[in-house]
The first five atom37 places (N, CA, C, CB, O) and aatype in JSON, in Angstrom:
{
  "aatype": [12, 10, 11, 1, 15, 19, 9, 19, 0, 0, 19, 10, 7, 10, 19, 10, 7, 10, 15, 16, 10, 0, 13, 16, 5, 6, 1, 1, 14, 14, 16, 16, 1, 0, 7, 10, 8, 5, 9, 8, 0, 0, 0, 11, 0, 10, 6, 5, 0, 11, 1, 8, 10, 6, 1, 0, 6, 8, 11, 13, 7, 7, 8, 1, 19, 11, 0, 10, 3, 10, 19, 11, 5, 0, 6, 6, 6, 19, 11, 5, 0, 19, 6, 18, 0, 11, 0, 2, 14, 14, 0, 16, 14, 0, 14, 0, 0, 11, 14],
  "atom_mask": [
    [1, 1, 1, 1, 1],
    [1, 1, 1, 1, 1],
    [1, 1, 1, 1, 1],
    [1, 1, 1, 1, 1],
    [1, 1, 1, 1, 1],
    [1, 1, 1, 1, 1],
    [1, 1, 1, 1, 1],
    [1, 1, 1, 1, 1],
    [1, 1, 1, 1, 1],
    [1, 1, 1, 1, 1],
    [1, 1, 1, 1, 1],
    [1, 1, 1, 1, 1],
    [1, 1, 1, 0, 1],
    [1, 1, 1, 1, 1],
    [1, 1, 1, 1, 1],
    [1, 1, 1, 1, 1],
    [1, 1, 1, 0, 1],
    [1, 1, 1, 1, 1],
    [1, 1, 1, 1, 1],
    [1, 1, 1, 1, 1],
    [1, 1, 1, 1, 1],
    [1, 1, 1, 1, 1],
    [1, 1, 1, 1, 1],
    [1, 1, 1, 1, 1],
    [1, 1, 1, 1, 1],
    [1, 1, 1, 1, 1],
    [1, 1, 1, 1, 1],
    [1, 1, 1, 1, 1],
    [1, 1, 1, 1, 1],
    [1, 1, 1, 1, 1],
    [1, 1, 1, 1, 1],
    [1, 1, 1, 1, 1],
    [1, 1, 1, 1, 1],
    [1, 1, 1, 1, 1],
    [1, 1, 1, 0, 1],
    [1, 1, 1, 1, 1],
    [1, 1, 1, 1, 1],
    [1, 1, 1, 1, 1],
    [1, 1, 1, 1, 1],
    [1, 1, 1, 1, 1],
    [1, 1, 1, 1, 1],
    [1, 1, 1, 1, 1],
    [1, 1, 1, 1, 1],
    [1, 1, 1, 1, 1],
    [1, 1, 1, 1, 1],
    [1, 1, 1, 1, 1],
    [1, 1, 1, 1, 1],
    [1, 1, 1, 1, 1],
    [1, 1, 1, 1, 1],
    [1, 1, 1, 1, 1],
    [1, 1, 1, 1, 1],
    [1, 1, 1, 1, 1],
    [1, 1, 1, 1, 1],
    [1, 1, 1, 1, 1],
    [1, 1, 1, 1, 1],
    [1, 1, 1, 1, 1],
    [1, 1, 1, 1, 1],
    [1, 1, 1, 1, 1],
    [1, 1, 1, 1, 1],
    [1, 1, 1, 1, 1],
    [1, 1, 1, 0, 1],
    [1, 1, 1, 0, 1],
    [1, 1, 1, 1, 1],
    [1, 1, 1, 1, 1],
    [1, 1, 1, 1, 1],
    [1, 1, 1, 1, 1],
    [1, 1, 1, 1, 1],
    [1, 1, 1, 1, 1],
    [1, 1, 1, 1, 1],
    [1, 1, 1, 1, 1],
    [1, 1, 1, 1, 1],
    [1, 1, 1, 1, 1],
    [1, 1, 1, 1, 1],
    [1, 1, 1, 1, 1],
    [1, 1, 1, 1, 1],
    [1, 1, 1, 1, 1],
    [1, 1, 1, 1, 1],
    [1, 1, 1, 1, 1],
    [1, 1, 1, 1, 1],
    [1, 1, 1, 1, 1],
    [1, 1, 1, 1, 1],
    [1, 1, 1, 1, 1],
    [1, 1, 1, 1, 1],
    [1, 1, 1, 1, 1],
    [1, 1, 1, 1, 1],
    [1, 1, 1, 1, 1],
    [1, 1, 1, 1, 1],
    [1, 1, 1, 1, 1],
    [1, 1, 1, 1, 1],
    [1, 1, 1, 1, 1],
    [1, 1, 1, 1, 1],
    [1, 1, 1, 1, 1],
    [1, 1, 1, 1, 1],
    [1, 1, 1, 1, 1],
    [1, 1, 1, 1, 1],
    [1, 1, 1, 1, 1],
    [1, 1, 1, 1, 1],
    [1, 1, 1, 1, 1],
    [1, 1, 1, 1, 1]
  ],
  "atom_positions": [
    [[-163.67, -15.59, 133.41], [-164.78, -14.9, 134.37], [-164.32, -13.8, 135.22], [-165.39, -15.91, 135.36], [-165.06, -12.83, 135.36]],
    [[-163.28, -13.84, 135.75], [-162.55, -12.6, 136.41], [-162.45, -11.41, 135.35], [-160.97, -13.02, 136.92], [-162.79, -10.26, 135.65]],
    [[-162.05, -11.7, 134.29], [-161.99, -10.53, 133.26], [-163.38, -9.87, 132.89], [-161.35, -11.08, 131.9], [-163.57, -8.67, 132.64]],
    [[-164.34, -10.91, 132.91], [-165.75, -10.32, 132.52], [-166.17, -9.56, 133.81], [-166.94, -11.55, 132.1], [-166.73, -8.47, 133.67]],
    [[-165.97, -9.97, 134.82], [-166.45, -9.23, 136.13], [-165.7, -7.86, 136.31], [-166.15, -10.17, 137.48], [-166.2, -6.92, 136.92]],
    [[-164.39, -7.82, 135.69], [-163.68, -6.48, 135.84], [-164.19, -5.74, 134.78], [-162.11, -6.52, 135.81], [-164.3, -4.53, 135.0]],
    [[-164.54, -6.18, 133.59], [-165.13, -5.21, 132.61], [-166.48, -4.83, 132.93], [-165.15, -5.75, 131.25], [-166.8, -3.69, 132.58]],
    [[-167.42, -5.61, 133.58], [-168.56, -5.11, 134.05], [-168.6, -4.16, 135.13], [-169.23, -6.04, 134.35], [-169.46, -3.28, 135.21]],
    [[-167.53, -4.35, 136.09], [-167.3, -3.42, 137.17], [-166.92, -2.02, 136.63], [-166.2, -3.96, 138.09], [-167.41, -0.97, 137.03]],
    [[-166.02, -2.13, 135.7], [-165.45, -0.84, 135.15], [-166.54, 0.0, 134.34], [-164.2, -1.18, 134.18], [-166.54, 1.24, 134.33]],
    [[-167.53, -0.83, 133.61], [-168.59, -0.13, 132.78], [-169.57, 0.42, 133.68], [-169.29, -1.06, 131.77], [-170.13, 1.49, 133.44]],
    [[-169.82, -0.37, 134.85], [-170.66, 0.22, 135.85], [-170.19, 1.54, 136.55], [-170.85, -0.78, 136.85], [-170.9, 2.53, 136.7]],
    [[-168.89, 1.39, 136.95], [-168.24, 2.54, 137.72], [-168.24, 3.83, 136.57], [0.0, 0.0, 0.0], [-168.32, 4.99, 136.97]],
    [[-168.17, 3.56, 135.34], [-168.1, 4.7, 134.31], [-169.51, 5.18, 134.2], [-167.52, 4.24, 132.83], [-169.69, 6.39, 134.29]],
    [[-170.53, 4.37, 134.0], [-172.0, 4.81, 134.01], [-172.26, 5.73, 135.31], [-173.01, 3.45, 134.05], [-172.65, 6.9, 135.24]],
    [[-171.99, 5.06, 136.43], [-172.34, 5.86, 137.75], [-171.64, 7.17, 137.67], [-171.88, 5.08, 139.14], [-172.28, 8.21, 137.8]],
    [[-170.35, 7.17, 137.47], [-169.63, 8.33, 137.51], [-170.18, 9.51, 136.55], [0.0, 0.0, 0.0], [-170.29, 10.67, 136.92]],
    [[-170.48, 9.04, 135.31], [-171.01, 10.07, 134.42], [-172.4, 10.52, 134.72], [-170.97, 9.6, 133.06], [-172.77, 11.66, 134.45]],
    [[-173.2, 9.57, 135.3], [-174.55, 10.07, 135.72], [-174.46, 10.8, 136.96], [-175.54, 8.96, 135.88], [-175.38, 11.61, 137.16]],
    [[-173.58, 10.7, 137.82], [-173.48, 11.63, 138.9], [-172.92, 13.08, 138.48], [-172.58, 11.0, 139.95], [-173.35, 14.1, 139.04]],
    [[-171.99, 13.11, 137.5], [-171.41, 14.31, 136.96], [-172.75, 15.06, 136.2], [-170.07, 13.91, 135.87], [-172.89, 16.28, 136.34]],
    [[-173.58, 14.4, 135.5], [-174.74, 14.91, 134.68], [-175.64, 15.46, 135.76], [-175.49, 13.76, 133.74], [-176.16, 16.56, 135.55]],
    [[-175.89, 14.78, 136.93], [-176.92, 15.43, 137.81], [-176.34, 16.67, 138.6], [-177.49, 14.36, 138.84], [-177.1, 17.55, 139.02]],
    [[-175.03, 16.71, 138.79], [-174.55, 17.79, 139.48], [-174.27, 19.07, 138.7], [-173.43, 17.39, 140.11], [-173.9, 20.14, 139.2]],
    [[-174.48, 18.85, 137.51], [-174.19, 20.14, 136.69], [-175.33, 21.08, 136.75], [-173.91, 19.83, 135.18], [-176.49, 20.71, 136.92]],
    [[-174.91, 22.47, 136.59], [-175.9, 23.44, 136.72], [-176.84, 23.35, 135.47], [-175.25, 24.82, 136.89], [-176.43, 23.29, 134.31]],
    [[-178.04, 23.35, 135.83], [-179.0, 23.27, 134.61], [-179.27, 24.7, 134.01], [-180.44, 22.59, 135.06], [-179.33, 25.69, 134.73]],
    [[-179.42, 24.73, 132.82], [-179.47, 26.19, 132.04], [-181.09, 25.95, 131.62], [-178.15, 26.42, 130.43], [-181.61, 24.85, 131.45]],
    [[-181.7, 27.16, 131.52], [-183.07, 27.21, 130.8], [-182.97, 26.81, 129.32], [-183.69, 28.68, 130.87], [-182.0, 27.15, 128.65]],
    [[-183.96, 26.11, 128.82], [-184.04, 25.43, 127.39], [-183.97, 26.68, 126.43], [-185.54, 24.47, 127.12], [-183.81, 26.45, 125.24]],
    [[-184.05, 27.84, 126.82], [-184.05, 28.94, 125.81], [-182.62, 29.45, 125.4], [-184.85, 30.14, 126.37], [-182.42, 30.26, 124.49]],
    [[-181.65, 28.87, 126.17], [-180.28, 29.24, 125.83], [-179.68, 28.49, 124.65], [-179.41, 29.04, 127.01], [-180.22, 27.5, 124.16]],
    [[-178.6, 29.0, 124.25], [-177.93, 28.16, 122.96], [-177.81, 26.74, 123.56], [-176.25, 28.78, 122.4], [-178.25, 25.8, 122.9]],
    [[-177.29, 26.52, 124.68], [-177.06, 25.16, 125.24], [-178.44, 24.33, 125.23], [-176.45, 25.28, 126.76], [-178.45, 23.11, 125.11]],
    [[-179.62, 25.12, 125.36], [-180.89, 24.41, 125.27], [-181.12, 23.9, 123.92], [0.0, 0.0, 0.0], [-181.61, 22.78, 123.77]],
    [[-180.76, 24.71, 122.84], [-180.8, 24.34, 121.51], [-179.88, 23.22, 121.11], [-180.52, 25.45, 120.74], [-180.2, 22.31, 120.34]],
    [[-178.78, 23.35, 121.69], [-177.82, 22.27, 121.51], [-178.44, 20.85, 121.95], [-176.52, 22.62, 122.36], [-178.26, 19.81, 121.31]],
    [[-179.19, 20.97, 123.11], [-179.89, 19.65, 123.58], [-180.9, 19.2, 122.64], [-180.58, 19.8, 124.96], [-181.04, 18.0, 122.38]],
    [[-181.62, 20.12, 122.12], [-182.69, 19.57, 121.1], [-181.97, 19.01, 119.85], [-183.78, 20.76, 120.62], [-182.46, 18.04, 119.29]],
    [[-180.86, 19.56, 119.38], [-180.24, 18.94, 118.27], [-179.76, 17.55, 118.64], [-179.13, 19.78, 117.76], [-179.88, 16.61, 117.86]],
    [[-179.22, 17.44, 119.79], [-178.76, 16.01, 120.32], [-179.97, 15.11, 120.37], [-178.08, 16.07, 121.85], [-179.86, 13.94, 120.01]],
    [[-181.19, 15.61, 120.82], [-182.33, 14.75, 120.94], [-182.75, 14.41, 119.5], [-183.5, 15.43, 121.77], [-183.15, 13.25, 119.39]],
    [[-182.76, 15.16, 118.34], [-182.97, 14.92, 117.06], [-182.03, 13.86, 116.55], [-182.88, 16.12, 116.36], [-182.48, 13.07, 115.71]],
    [[-180.84, 13.75, 116.94], [-179.9, 12.71, 116.44], [-180.34, 11.31, 117.24], [-178.23, 13.19, 116.77], [-180.46, 10.21, 116.69]],
    [[-180.53, 11.56, 118.43], [-181.01, 10.26, 119.13], [-182.29, 9.74, 118.56], [-181.23, 10.49, 120.66], [-182.45, 8.52, 118.45]],
    [[-183.2, 10.59, 118.19], [-184.44, 10.11, 117.61], [-184.3, 9.43, 116.29], [-185.36, 11.21, 117.46], [-184.98, 8.47, 115.94]],
    [[-183.34, 10.02, 115.57], [-182.97, 9.4, 114.1], [-182.35, 8.06, 114.46], [-181.83, 10.38, 113.13], [-182.83, 7.08, 113.9]],
    [[-181.34, 7.88, 115.32], [-180.92, 6.59, 115.5], [-182.05, 5.58, 116.13], [-179.71, 6.69, 116.36], [-182.1, 4.4, 115.78]],
    [[-182.84, 6.08, 116.96], [-183.83, 5.24, 117.51], [-184.83, 4.78, 116.19], [-184.65, 6.09, 118.76], [-185.24, 3.63, 116.06]],
    [[-185.06, 5.64, 115.47], [-186.0, 5.29, 114.15], [-185.16, 4.02, 113.26], [-186.19, 6.89, 113.01], [-185.67, 2.98, 112.84]],
    [[-183.86, 4.42, 113.16], [-183.21, 3.35, 112.33], [-183.24, 2.05, 112.87], [-181.86, 3.63, 112.09], [-183.47, 1.06, 112.17]],
    [[-182.99, 1.99, 114.27], [-182.97, 0.75, 115.03], [-184.33, 0.08, 114.97], [-182.58, 1.0, 116.48], [-184.38, -1.14, 114.9]],
    [[-185.46, 0.83, 114.98], [-186.72, 0.35, 114.98], [-187.05, -0.29, 113.68], [-187.63, 1.37, 115.31], [-187.63, -1.37, 113.62]],
    [[-186.64, 0.46, 112.52], [-186.88, 0.14, 111.26], [-186.18, -1.13, 110.86], [-186.54, 1.21, 110.46], [-186.71, -1.89, 110.05]],
    [[-184.98, -1.38, 111.43], [-184.07, -2.63, 111.14], [-184.51, -3.78, 112.06], [-182.45, -2.3, 111.39], [-183.98, -4.87, 111.86]],
    [[-185.33, -3.67, 112.99], [-185.73, -4.77, 113.83], [-186.42, -5.74, 113.02], [-186.58, -4.34, 114.97], [-187.28, -5.44, 112.19]],
    [[-186.0, -7.05, 113.3], [-186.56, -8.02, 112.47], [-187.97, -8.65, 113.01], [-185.51, -9.11, 112.28], [-188.87, -9.12, 112.32]],
    [[-187.93, -8.53, 114.27], [-189.2, -9.05, 114.91], [-190.17, -8.0, 114.87], [-189.02, -9.53, 116.37], [-189.79, -6.83, 114.94]],
    [[-191.65, -8.37, 114.74], [-192.81, -7.41, 114.8], [-193.03, -6.86, 116.32], [-194.17, -8.17, 114.26], [-193.4, -5.71, 116.53]],
    [[-192.79, -7.7, 117.26], [-193.09, -7.26, 118.57], [-194.58, -7.12, 118.95], [-192.46, -6.02, 118.74], [-194.9, -6.36, 119.87]],
    [[-195.45, -7.78, 118.32], [-196.8, -7.55, 118.42], [-197.37, -6.22, 118.05], [0.0, 0.0, 0.0], [-198.4, -5.84, 118.6]],
    [[-196.81, -5.52, 117.21], [-197.32, -4.24, 116.81], [-196.68, -3.27, 117.49], [0.0, 0.0, 0.0], [-196.74, -2.15, 116.98]],
    [[-195.94, -3.41, 118.71], [-195.44, -2.44, 119.57], [-194.25, -1.75, 118.76], [-194.99, -3.1, 120.96], [-193.97, -0.56, 118.91]],
    [[-193.68, -2.46, 118.04], [-192.36, -1.72, 117.23], [-192.93, -0.74, 116.37], [-191.41, -2.76, 116.23], [-192.44, 0.39, 116.37]],
    [[-194.01, -1.05, 115.58], [-194.64, -0.06, 114.63], [-195.17, 1.12, 115.4], [-195.81, -0.72, 113.8], [-194.98, 2.25, 114.93]],
    [[-195.9, 0.94, 116.67], [-196.31, 1.94, 117.36], [-195.28, 2.89, 117.76], [-196.96, 1.48, 118.35], [-195.4, 4.11, 117.64]],
    [[-194.1, 2.19, 118.32], [-193.01, 3.15, 118.75], [-192.3, 3.92, 117.59], [-191.93, 2.36, 119.51], [-191.77, 5.03, 117.71]],
    [[-192.37, 3.16, 116.42], [-191.68, 3.76, 115.14], [-192.59, 5.18, 114.93], [-191.78, 2.57, 113.63], [-192.09, 6.28, 114.72]],
    [[-193.97, 4.91, 115.03], [-194.83, 6.14, 114.78], [-194.75, 7.23, 115.82], [-196.27, 5.74, 114.68], [-194.92, 8.42, 115.55]],
    [[-194.46, 6.75, 117.09], [-194.15, 7.85, 118.16], [-192.91, 8.49, 117.97], [-194.13, 7.31, 119.53], [-192.88, 9.68, 118.27]],
    [[-191.91, 7.97, 117.56], [-190.67, 8.59, 117.16], [-190.71, 9.52, 116.15], [-189.81, 7.7, 116.79], [-190.16, 10.61, 116.24]],
    [[-191.4, 9.1, 115.1], [-191.62, 10.03, 113.97], [-192.36, 11.33, 114.41], [-192.44, 9.3, 112.86], [-191.99, 12.44, 114.02]],
    [[-193.52, 11.1, 115.33], [-194.14, 12.28, 116.04], [-193.17, 13.23, 116.65], [-195.05, 11.83, 117.11], [-193.16, 14.44, 116.45]],
    [[-192.32, 12.53, 117.45], [-191.48, 13.25, 118.29], [-190.33, 14.04, 117.42], [-190.87, 12.24, 119.32], [-189.92, 15.13, 117.82]],
    [[-189.89, 13.49, 116.32], [-188.96, 14.16, 115.41], [-189.71, 15.27, 114.76], [-188.37, 13.2, 114.35], [-189.01, 16.21, 114.38]],
    [[-191.13, 15.35, 114.54], [-191.78, 16.58, 114.09], [-191.75, 17.52, 115.14], [-193.16, 16.38, 113.64], [-191.37, 18.67, 114.94]],
    [[-192.14, 17.09, 116.3], [-192.07, 18.15, 117.46], [-190.78, 18.8, 117.68], [-192.43, 17.55, 118.77], [-190.77, 20.0, 117.94]],
    [[-189.65, 18.12, 117.61], [-188.36, 18.7, 117.62], [-188.03, 19.59, 116.56], [-187.45, 17.77, 117.64], [-187.42, 20.64, 116.81]],
    [[-188.38, 19.26, 115.36], [-188.31, 20.29, 114.33], [-189.01, 21.45, 114.48], [-188.68, 19.82, 113.19], [-188.56, 22.52, 114.06]],
    [[-190.23, 21.36, 115.12], [-191.11, 22.59, 115.39], [-190.52, 23.44, 116.37], [-192.49, 22.22, 115.88], [-190.53, 24.67, 116.29]],
    [[-189.93, 22.67, 117.44], [-189.1, 23.42, 118.57], [-187.95, 24.22, 118.0], [-188.48, 22.37, 119.64], [-187.75, 25.35, 118.45]],
    [[-187.19, 23.75, 117.08], [-186.17, 24.46, 116.4], [-186.59, 25.54, 115.7], [-185.51, 23.69, 115.57], [-186.05, 26.63, 115.85]],
    [[-187.54, 25.34, 114.9], [-188.32, 26.51, 114.09], [-188.54, 27.6, 115.12], [-189.86, 26.02, 113.41], [-188.06, 28.72, 114.97]],
    [[-189.26, 27.25, 116.17], [-189.76, 28.34, 117.2], [-188.67, 28.97, 117.72], [-190.57, 27.81, 118.38], [-188.65, 30.19, 117.85]],
    [[-187.58, 28.13, 118.08], [-186.51, 28.81, 118.68], [-185.73, 29.91, 117.69], [-185.55, 27.71, 119.17], [-185.17, 30.93, 118.09]],
    [[-185.83, 29.46, 116.39], [-185.01, 30.39, 115.38], [-185.89, 31.72, 115.24], [-184.78, 29.6, 113.77], [-185.4, 32.84, 115.07]],
    [[-187.28, 31.45, 115.32], [-188.12, 32.75, 115.25], [-188.39, 33.53, 116.45], [-189.4, 32.48, 114.73], [-188.96, 34.62, 116.45]],
    [[-187.89, 32.83, 117.58], [-188.16, 33.7, 118.96], [-186.64, 33.47, 119.64], [-189.68, 32.99, 120.11], [-186.43, 32.59, 120.48]],
    [[-185.78, 34.24, 119.23], [-184.46, 34.11, 119.89], [-184.56, 34.57, 121.41], [-183.36, 35.01, 119.09], [-185.41, 35.41, 121.72]],
    [[-183.71, 34.03, 122.36], [-183.88, 34.41, 123.73], [-183.4, 35.87, 123.83], [-183.09, 33.44, 124.71], [-182.51, 36.32, 123.11]],
    [[-184.02, 36.54, 124.72], [-183.59, 38.0, 124.86], [-182.45, 37.9, 125.59], [-184.58, 38.98, 125.55], [-182.27, 36.98, 126.39]],
    [[-181.44, 38.98, 125.33], [-180.19, 38.97, 125.94], [-180.39, 39.96, 127.16], [-179.0, 39.39, 124.9], [-180.97, 41.04, 127.03]],
    [[-179.9, 39.52, 128.27], [-180.03, 40.29, 129.54], [-179.32, 41.65, 129.28], [-179.35, 39.48, 130.81], [-178.29, 41.74, 128.61]],
    [[-179.97, 42.73, 129.86], [-179.33, 44.16, 129.82], [-177.98, 44.05, 130.6], [-180.35, 45.36, 130.53], [-177.86, 43.26, 131.54]],
    [[-176.96, 44.89, 130.18], [-175.78, 44.88, 131.0], [-176.09, 45.5, 132.43], [-174.64, 45.66, 130.27], [-176.92, 46.4, 132.53]],
    [[-175.45, 45.04, 133.46], [-175.72, 45.44, 134.88], [-175.19, 46.93, 134.89], [-174.92, 44.43, 136.03], [-174.2, 47.21, 134.21]],
    [[-175.78, 47.83, 135.58], [-175.51, 49.19, 135.62], [-174.25, 49.22, 136.64], [-176.84, 50.08, 136.07], [-174.25, 48.54, 137.67]],
    [[-173.31, 49.95, 136.32], [-172.24, 50.2, 137.35], [-172.32, 51.18, 138.26], [-171.12, 50.44, 136.82], [-172.57, 52.33, 137.87]],
    [[-172.13, 50.88, 139.62], [-172.37, 51.96, 140.69], [-171.42, 52.97, 140.55], [-172.31, 51.44, 142.11], [-171.43, 53.94, 141.32]]
  ]
}
């Protein structure tokens, strides 16, 4: 029982620590390379969600199928976002003039 409590506390501490770190990081606009990196990470997460939904054995009253359709729509939107980013690269800022 004590071992389980320690594991739960450690996991909770890790989650809270990582979430605090994520919220304190400087946010970059989505047009940067880091923004494109986030789009690719989202695409991977959607792939994984699709696999989980496809492998679920229970039908969940039709909600699983609807969620699967929405994930597929989201995957298509992510593909279009990547295509847009490739066709419209972010403008590089001009170097600052030296005084």
